[in-house]
N, C-alpha and C positions, 0 to 999 in steps of 0.2 A: 616858720611863722613870720611873715613880713611885718615889720613895725613892732614886733614884740619887744618887751622890756624885761630886764633881769628882775626876777621875783622868786620868792620861796618855792621850792620843789620843781622848778623848771630846770631842764637840761641846758646848760650854758656851755658854749664852745668859744674860747678866746684864743687869739694868737698873741703870744706874750714874749717879750724880750727886752733888751736894753732900749731906752728911749733915745737912741742915736740914729741919725739918718743911715739907711742901708744896713742897719743891724739885723742879724739873723733872728728869726722868731720861731717858736715852737707852738704847736697847738696843744691846748689843754681843755679837756671836756670834763664836766662834773655836774652833779645834781646840787643846785644851790640851796644852802641852808640846812643840810643834814648832819653837820658836824656835832659831836658831843658837847662842844664848848659854845654852841650857838653860832651866830654869825661871827666870822673872823674878820680882821681888818681888810683883808683882800676882798672878801665878799661885800663888805660895807662900801668899799670904793666902787664896786660895780653896780650896786643896787640901784634900780630905776633907770639905768642907761639902756639905750636901744641898740638893736643890731646896726652895725656900721660905725658906731661911736668908738672913740679911743679914749681911754682913761690912763692918765699918767700918775705915778705915785713913787714915793721914795721909801725904800726899805733901809732902815738904819743898820749899821754893822752889828752883827750878832743877834738881830731881832727877826730874822727870816722865819724861824720856827714859829714864833708867836704870831707874826703877820699872816702867814699862810695856814697855820693850824693844821687841821687834818689833811689839807691839800699839800702840805710841805713835801712829802716824798716825791710827788710829781713836779711841783713847782721849783724845787731847789736844783733841778738839772738846768735851769735857765740862766744862772748867774753864780758868782762867787759869794757864798753866804757870809763870809767873814769881812766883807767890805761893804760900805754904803753903796746902794744901787738905785739909780733912777730907771724905772721900768715903765713900759707902756703895754697896755692890753687892749687889743681891738676886739670888740664883740662881733664874732662871726655868725653865731646862731643862738637863738633862744627858742626852745621847743618843749612841748609837753612830753615828758618821758613816758615810756611804758611803765606801768606799776612795778613790774619785776626789776626795772632799772633802779627805782627808788629803794626797793627792799635790798637789792644788792649793795647800793651805795651806803645804806644804813649799816648793813652787816660789815662792810669793809672799814667803816670808821670806828666801829666798836672793836674790831679785830686788830687794830693797829697798836701794837705794844705787847709786852714791854719792848722798848725800842732801842736799838743800837745802830739804826740806819744813818745816823748823823743828821736827822731832820730837825733836831732841836726841840722836839715836842715835849721833852721832859718825862716821857713815860718810860 
């Protein structure tokens, strides 16, 4: 969806990694706004931005679980969660998901826990 912006219940794909020149990035795709805790700080940082835009943010040492919330299991593969990190996320795609994808995402967020994956979600 060209020109689309990040909004609730849209499928968002970002390439995310350290905000350093030539840093490696990984792709992360998720349904925006379906977490049990509401919008997490990571989603709030992306909200309203368009495809092609890059968003930079700092994640404080030890705060990664709170910052990424239900997205932490996937996002924490991007950096060292025990150190402060300056990250960048480039919005690669925003598209309307198939309703089954939304239901699947909702089920996955409620099924996360009790957790010992090291994501820091506290469940």
